N, C-alpha and C positions, 0 to 999 in steps of 0.2 A: 565570401566566407560562410561556412555553415553555422547556423545559430546554435549556441549551447546554453543550457539552463543549469542552474546550480543543482547538484545532486543532493537529495535529502536523505542522509543516512545517519541519524535522523537530521532534520533541518534545525532543531533547536536544542537548547541547553539540556543536559541530562541530570541536572540537580533537582532540588525539591521545588523549583519554581521555573517560570518562564516557558513551560511546555504546553500551555493551553492550546496554542495554535499548531502544534506539531501535527496533529491529525488533520486539522483543517487544511494546512498547506499541502500535506501529502495527498489530500483529496483533490485539491484544485491544481496543484503544480505537477505532482508526479504523473498524473494522467496526461499532462501536456508536455511531459519531458520526452520530446522526440526530436530527431535530427531533421531540420528543414533544409530543403534546397534553397540556396540564395537566389533571389530574383536576379535573373541574368540581364545584364545591360546589353543593349542592342549592339554596342561596339564589338562584342564578342561573337556576334553571329555573322557568318559569311555566306551570303547567297548572291553571287555575282549577277548583276543585271536585274535584281529584284529588291531594290532598296526599300520598297513598301513593307517588306517583312521586318526589316530592321526598325523602321519607323513605328509599325504597329506594336512591336515588343517594347520599344522605348515608351510609347504612350501608355501601354498597359502597366508597365512597371511603375510609372509615376502615379497612376490611378490607385494601384494596389498599395503603394507606400502611403497614400493619403486616406486609406481605409475604404476606398470605393471598389471593393473586390468584385462585385457583380458586373460593373462596367468593365473592369480589367479582364474578367473571364471572357467576355464577349470578344474583346480585341485579341486576346491570346488565341482564342479559337479561330478567328479570322486569319491570324498569322500562321497557325498550324495548318489550316486548310490550304492556304496559298502555297506554303512551303511544300506540302504534300503534292499539290497539283504540278509544281515545276520540278519535282524530284530533288529538292534541297533537303537532304537528311539532317544536316546540322541545324538548320533553321527549325525543322519539325521537332527535332529532339529538344531544343531549348524551349520552344513553345509548349510542348507536351509536359516537360518538367514543371513549368510554372502553372499549368492547368492542374496538375496533380497537387501542387502545393496549395492552391486556393481551395480545392475540395478538402484537403486535410485540415486547413485552417477553419473551415466551416463544419468540421466534424462529420463529413460525409465520407467515412473511411472506406466503405465498400466501393464507392465511385472512384476514390483515389487509387485503390488497389486495382480496379479495372483498367484505369489509364496507365498504371505502372507497368502493365504487361507490354504496352506499345513502347514505352520508354526503354524497357529492358531490351526489346528486339532491336530498336534503333542503336542503342549503346553497344550491343553485342556486334552488330554489323560494322560499327566503326572502331571496335576494340577500345572503347572509351572506359577503361577500368576504374578511373576515378568516379565517373558518373555511376557506374555499376555498384561500386562500394557504397556510395551515398544512397543510391536507390534501395539497396537491400537493407541498409540501416533504417531507412524510412519505412520500408515494408515490415520490418521486424516490429517497429513500434506500433504501426497500424494494426497488425495482427494481435499484438499484446492488448491494445485498447479494445479489440473485439473479443478478448478472452481466449484467443487461440495461442496459448503459451508455448506449446510444443512446436508449433509452426514458427512462432516468433524466434525461438532459439535457433532453429535451422537457418532462418533468414540472417540472423546475426553472424552465424558461422560462415555463410556465403559472402556476407559483406566483408568479413575478415579475409577470406580467400582472395577476393578481387582487389582489396587494398594492397595485398602483398604482391600483386602483379603490376602495379602502377610503375611504369618505366622511370619516371623522374624520382630519384632516390629520396629527396626531401619531402615531396608530396606523398610518397609511399609511407614514410615514417609518420607524417602528420595524419593521414587518413587512417592508418593502423591505430594510432593513438586515439583518434576520434571514435573508432568502433569500440575499442576497449572501454573508453570513457562512458559510452552509452549502454554498454553491457552491464555496467555496475548497478544501475537502478533496476535492471531486470532481475538480478540476483538478490536485490534488497528484500529481506524478509524470507528469502528461500535458503540462502547460504551466505553467512557473513564472510566465510573464507574465500568464496569465489568473488564476492563483491570487492573484497580487499585486493585479491589477485588482479582483478580487472583494472582497478585504480593504479596499482603498482606497475602493471604492464603499460598502461596509458602514459604514466610518467616516464617510464624507461624509453618508450618510443619517441615522445616529444623532445626529450633531451638529446636525441640523436640528430634532430634537425639543425642544420647549420645556421648560425646567426646571420650569415651573409648570403643565405639562399635567395635566389631570384624567384623561385616557385612559391615559397612560403615567406611572406613578409615577416620581419622580426616581431611586429606588434601582434600578429596572429599566433606565432609561437608562444610569446610571453603570455598572451591572454589564455591560451590553453594550459600553460604551465601553472599560472595562478589558479585556474579553476581546479586542476587536478590536486595541487597542494592543499588548497582550501578544503576540498572534499575528503582528502586523507585526514586533515585535521578534524573535520566533523566526524569521520568514522571512528577515530581513536578517542573522541570525546564522548561517544555514545556508551552509556553504562550498560546497555543491553548486550553489547558485544563482549565476548569472553576476553578479548584482547584489549579492553579499554586501557588506555595509557595516556594520562594527562600530559606528561612530559613530551611524548611523541606528538600528541595533538598540538601542543604549543610550538614544537619544532616545525611542523609543516605549515602552521599559520605564519610563523616568522619567515619561512621560505617564500610563501606567497607574497608577503609584504616586501621582501627583497626584490622579487621580480617586478612588483608594482613600481618600485623606485627606478627601475631601469628605463621604463618608457614614459614615466610621469603621466601627463595628460592624454597620451595617445591610447591608453587602455580603454576597452569597452566600458562605458559608465555603469552598465548593468552588472558587469563582473565586479567592479569596484564597490558598488552598493552591496552586493551579496557578501563580499569579503568583509566589509566593515560591519555588516550585521552579524556575520558568523563570529567575528572577534568580540563584538558587543556581548553576545550571548555566552561566549567562552569565558570572558572575564567576569560576567555576572555570576556564572556557575562557580568560579573560584572566589567569589565574594570580593574581588578587586573592583569595587564599585566605581572608583574614579576613572579607571581605564574603560570600564563598560560605558560610563556616561560619555567619555571623550569620543569613543568610536560611534556610539549611538547618535550623538549630536552631529558628527561629521556625516554619517549616513543620511540623516534627515536633510541636511543642507544640500547634499548631492541629489537626493531623491526629488527635491522640489522641481528640478528642471527635467526630470525623467519620468515622473508620474507612475510610480510603482506602489499602488495603495496597499497591497498585501505586505510588502516590506515595511511600509510606513506604520501599518497597524501593529506589527510585531515590535517595531522600534519604540512606539509609544508605550507598549506594555512593559518592555524590558527597562526602559528609562524610568517608568513609574516605580518599578521594583528597586532599581538601583538607587534612585533618590531617597526612597524609603529606607534603604540600607544604610545611607549616610546620615539619616535623621532629618532630612529636608522634606517634611510632610507637605508643605504648600506646593512645592514643585512636583512632588510625587502625585498629588491630587490633580494638578494641572494636566499632567500627561495621562493620568487615568481618565479624566474627562474627555480628552482628545481621542483616546483609544475607544471609549464607549461610543462617542459620536460617530467615529469612522466605522466601527464595527457594525453599528446599527445601519449605517448607510450601505455598507457592502452587503449585509444580509438582506436588506430591502431590494437592492438591485438583483441579487441572485434569486430571490423569491419571485420577483416580477418576471424574470427570464423564464422561470419554471412555469409560471401561471399563464403565459401567453397561449400555449397550445390548449391548456385546460379551458380558458375563456372562449377559445374558438369552438371547442366541442359544445360548451354550454349554449353558445349563441345558436349553433346549428340545431341543437336539441329543442331550443325554445321555438324556433321557426316551425319545426316539423311536428312537435307534440306539446304545444302549450297547454291544451286542455288536460292532457294526461298528467303533466307536471302539477297543475293546479289541484287535481284530485289528490295527488300524493302529498302536496303541501298541507291540505286540509286534514287528511288522516294523520299526518306527522304532528300537526299542531295539537290535535286531540290526545294523541299518545304522549306527546311531550308534556302536556298539562298534567296528565296522570302521574307521569314519572316525576315531574317537578314537585308535586304535592308530597309524594313519598320521600323525595330527597330532602325536602325541608325538615320533615320530622326526623329523618335519620341524621341530618347535619346538626340539628340542635343537640341531640344526644352525643354525637361524635365530638362536637366542639367542647362540650363539658368534660369529656374524658381527656381530650387533648390538652385542655388547659390545666387539668389536674397533673398531667405528666410534666407539663412545663413548670408548674409551681414546685413539684418535687425536685426537678433538676436544679432550679434556681436555689432552692433551700440547701441542696447538697453542695453546690458551688459556693454559696455564701458561707457555709460552715467550713469548707476547705480554705476559703480566703481568710477567715478568722484565725485558722491554724497556720496561715501563711504557707500553704503547700498545694496550690492549684497546679496540678501537673496532668498533662494529657496522656496518662499511662493507664494500663489495666491493673486490676487488683492482683497483687502478688500472692502466690501460694508457695511458701518456702519449705513446706513439709515435703521431704523427699519420699516419693512413692516408688514402690518396687516396679521394675520393668524387666520384661523377659529379654529384651534385646539391647538395652543400654545400661551400663554400669552406673552406680550412684555417683561416682566421681565425675563421669562425663555429664550426667544430668546437672550436677552442681555447677560445673563449668559453663554449661549452656545457659542455665538460668542467670548466671552472672553476666554473660555476654548479652542476653536479651535485655537485662536492665540497662546496660550501657547503650544498646541499640535504641531503646525507647527514649533514653535521655538525649541521644545525639540527633533525634528527629530525622533520621535517614528514612523513616517510613513515609516521608513526604515525596520521595523520588517516584516519578511516574513510571519508570521502567522496572520498578520493583517486582521481583518474582521470587518464588520459593527457591529456585536454583541459585539466583543471584545472591539472595540473602544467606543461603547455606554456604556459598563460597566466601562471602564476606565474613562470616562467623567461623570459618575454618572447620566446618562440619559437613555432613551430607544431608540432602533433603529429607531422607527417611527419618533420621534422628530428630532433625529440627521440627518436622511435622508432628512427630509423636509427642515431643516435649510441649509444643504449643497446645496440642489437644488435651494433654493430661493436666498441665499446670496453668494454662490460660483459659481452659474451657472453651476453646474456639478451634475452628479449622483455620488455615493460614489466611484465607481471604477475609473472614469475619474479624480475625485478630487485627489485621492491618486497617480494616474499616473502622474499628473501634478507636484505634490510636489516632487516625486521621480526623474522625468526627470530634473526638474529645479535644484535639488540638485546635480546630477551628472554633469550637464552642468557647474555649478559653480566650482565644484572640478576640472574638466578638464581645465577650463579657468584660475583659480588662482594657480593651482598646476601642473606644467609640468610633474611631475613623473607619474601622472595618464594617460598621453597620451601614456606611454610605456606599460601600462597594456593591457591584452587581453580583448576582449568583455565579456568573461565568468566572469572575475574578476569584471569588471564594473557592470555587471548585478547583481552579488552577493552583491556588495558594496551598491547598492541602493535598495535592497530588493526584487529582482526578482528571481523566482525559477529557470528559465532556460534562457539562452541567447536569445532564439527565442522570448520569451514573452517580454523580455526587448527591443529587436530591434524593434518589432512590435509597442510597446507602444511609443518608442522614435520617430519612423517615423510618427506615427499618430499624435503625439503631435507637432512635429517641421517641418514635411514635408520632412525630409531627415534622413539617418541612422546615428547612432553614429560613425560608421567607417568614413563616409564622414566628419563629424564634426571634428573628431580627425585629419584626414588627412589635412583638411584646416587649423586647428590651427597650425599644425607643419610647414606648408609651407608659411603661411601668416605672415603679419607684427604683428599679434596679439600674435604670439607664444612666 
């Protein structure tokens, strides 16, 4: 069975929280979202009189399944050479497919594409349309990973063409569904309509597969159907899609659960983990925290025996938010600590993987030019000393200015607290000013809607855009932009930044537990995609960093 991964459209909740990892996952998983050939078992290879070919492929399969891909590659190559020598095309085809798979797993996309040409020729000579469909599906994703998007789309279209030529009717439906399923992430970010069309076509085709098919086992059909329904639920949950529909989203999630009940424990555990996590995030978005907790705990229990750290990391974060939502701060803190520890571990591993080639270059440079490096170091130390002296003087002056800004902010918040009206909103200007393009009545209506918008905290949504907000307020982007500029003295981006930063400042001031959270969590809480964007916005808005603000709150009389 070809491996499928969850389609991220987007992967996480579209509300004002739980989206910190959306970008991270799309970075690490969407790039890996490709259709892989299944490692072929030797029993499927037929080279009469050459049992060694079958044995070599069996041994290589076992090695690869145990993570020993380099050793497996050597055995697959031996099987390939032997099959080629004796003229066994089926044996050569199966060995070549697996060689291509290993190069793909090792991110050597160019080598994988090179081998795919031989796989194509062998499959064409045998009229093996199923293999050709899977092959072009694979080639499409390899080209996409290389940034060749136009070529990638043509490869998908070719994969679809061969899928429709498969003689076995149920295999034809299954492979056609699989091609459409993998085309959906290609269109993600390019065309919501085509991404949705691809998912709907995938669902339409997989439903045609007979439950009693001998070519497609029932568990494979159900696994595909669960994945498609789950991703349709995610698609309709995404607030960035014009067609966002929470009821439709829940309908498709429930359909996935129904299918899950059909085959119980026979479903692919990774599919089940992804479904539970999608449901966890869906109900957290709806503020149904008990259901979010139930699915989150079930997902983590299943993940223990399947080792999916990225899912576990998101599960911890969403559980922390959900327990906070029901007022259970100790349990929320427990999961937040687990999240922080795992997040640091994952980041460390990723950093180490990136640094390996860098360390190699440094080592080679040291051997070949140690004296030159020493001279550079000496010069650098001198320059650094001069810069450091200047920076110390500048920092003293800068720190004094920053602290004055902090004191002014605290004084303002304290005054608002006395008046019992700490609100993360911008100053209102109710005086109606004349506009060339907008009537006074429309302006009044929009200002009232903006007040409700600010009070609703919808500005915390990560997918927030001028177009989305205009649609939400039943106006057009041009009118909304002009009203914000005239009456809020901001452009759209700075208006939203001010609301978000004021919100998190309020939370830090009135709720001490927030001061224990990491910057990454605070960024995610108030709607920012990454900590860096959050820190930059905070500093631009208030003149100092969120870390400085938290540190001062902890040590000052206001803590």
